[in-house]
N, C-alpha and C positions, 0 to 999 in steps of 0.2 A: 296116812302119812307114809312116805318112803324115806327111810334113813339110809345114808350112804356117806362115804368119805371121798373127798377129792384132795389129793396132795396131803393126806394126813389129817385134814380138818373135817369134822363131821357136820353134815348138813341134813336138813329135813325139807322135803318137798311134798306139797299137797297133791299134785297132779302128775300123771305119767308125761314124760317128755324125754327128749334125747339128752345124751351126755353133754353135747355142745350147748344146748339151751340151758341146762342146769349150771354148767360152768359160767355161761354169760350172765346169768342172774346174780352171780357173786364176783363178777368182774375178773374171772379167771380167763386169760387169753389163750385161745386155741386158734391157730391160723387156719384159714379155709380158702379155697379157690372155687370149688364147685357147689358150694352151699348157697342157697337162697331161701329165706324163710317162707316164701310164698309157693315154693315148689316141693314136690315130694323129695325126700332125701335120696342122694345118689351114692355118695362115698367113693367117687371115681378118682379124685385128684390125690388122695392118700396123704395130703398134708395134715389132716386133722387126726391122724392116728394117735391113740392114747393106749396106755397100758392098763389092762384089767388084771389087778394083782391075783396071781394064782393060775392064770391062763398063759399058754405058750405064745399065742399070736396076739399082735396088736389089733385093736379094733377101731373103725372109723367113728369118731365122736358124733358126726352129724347124722349117722344112720343107726346108731345103737341106742336103745331105750335104757333109762336108769332102772335099777331093781333094788329091792331091799338088801341091805348088807354089802352092796357093791363097794369095792375099793378101787379107785381110779388114780393113776398117776398121769399128769399131763406134762411133767417136766423131767422125767427120769432120763438117765444116760441113754437108755435103749430108745426111748421116744425121740430124743434129739438126733441120735444116729440115723434113725429112720427118716425123719423129716429132712435132714441134711442130704441123705442119699436121693430122696425124691426131688429136692430142689437142684441137686447137681444134674439129674436127668433132665429136668425142666430147662436148666441153663443150657444144656447141650442142644436142646430142641429150639429154644428161643433166646439165643445169647443177646439179643438187643432189646428184650422186653424190660421196660423200666419197672414194672410191677414185680417181676420175677427177681430182678436185680435188687430191689429194695428188700424183698424177703430174704435173699441170699445174704445181704448185709446184716440183717437181723440175726441170722444164724452163723455169722462169721465165715461165710464161704467166699473165698476170693473169686473175682470174676473179671477184673480189670486188667490183669497182666498175664502175658503169655507164659511166664515162668512157672505158673501153677501146673501146667500140663506137661505130661511126659511126651516123648517124640511122636508117638501114635496120636495122642490128643492134639498136639500141635498141627499134625498133618491133616487130621480130620476137620478141625475147626478152621484152619487157614489156607490150606493148599488143596485139599480134595475138591472134586467137582461139587458145586453147591446144588442143593435141592432147592425147591421153591421157598423163598423167604416167607416166614410167618412168625407171628407172636402168639399164635393160638396154642394154648396149653391142653387142648382137647378135654376141657372140663364138661363139655356137653350142656352147659347152661343155655346156650342159644337154642339148641335142638329141643331141649326139654321145655323151655318156656313156650316155644312155638307149638309144641304138642299139647301142653297142659292149659295155657291161658286162652289164646284165640282158637286152639284146637285145629290148627291148620296143617301141621307137619310139612312145612315148606323147606325145611333143612333136615339134613341127616348126616351121619358120619359114614364115610366111604373109604375104602382101601384098607390096607394092613400094614403093620410095621411102621417104618419111617414114612411111608406113603400115605399114611392115614391122615384124613382131613375132613372138615366140615364143609359141605356145599349143598346147593339145592339139587333136586333130582336132575341127573344127566349133565350137571354143570351149567345148566341154563336157568334164566330167571323163571321162578316157579309161579305157575298160574294160581297156586294156593296161597301165595303171599298176598297179604292185604295191606302191606306197608305200615303195620302198627309200630315197627321199630323196637318191639320188645327184645329182640335178639341182641340189638346193639346196646340197649339199656343195661342188660344183665352181664355183658361181657366183661370179665374182671381185668382183662388186658387191653381193652379198647381196640380189639382187632376187627370186630364186626362193624362194618359201615353199611349204611343203607343209601342207595342212589336210585333215582328214577330211571326207568327203562321205557323204551318205546316211544 
């Protein structure tokens, strides 16, 4: 048995599992974007960060295992500030994503009016030259599912910084793709679409 606390309440668990799985067993909500129960944990979206009492850094709930005596806070001010910051970054990248807007609403982050932005933010969002439109939050679920389930690696993340994106090798239809559509199925923002080529 593993004894631990989540939000001040003591729980016992028989098996080793992640903090996210333990929280979900007791209906404690921790938001996620890059988590899928059938894939290896990744911890890339940083929305599921939780506070491990006594540690300086927040940890990803989806990729961190529970341990004896662990004390976890999922709703502390520090956790909320971190999640809000991550969501603000995601809103800047994907301002039209309905899924990200819904999460922003949950955390009380305004996204509908221009007045929330300082002059630099207004310029960047409304007047600066636009980069390619996307709702992709770079959670890598599509890349990971392609590598782990059909084991095809038909997608990868390319580029750096704001130019980072998911695409097939060399930006062309991948011969490795078998059309299973698992990439589209796991996409949390419904950005990945599958179409026939050739």
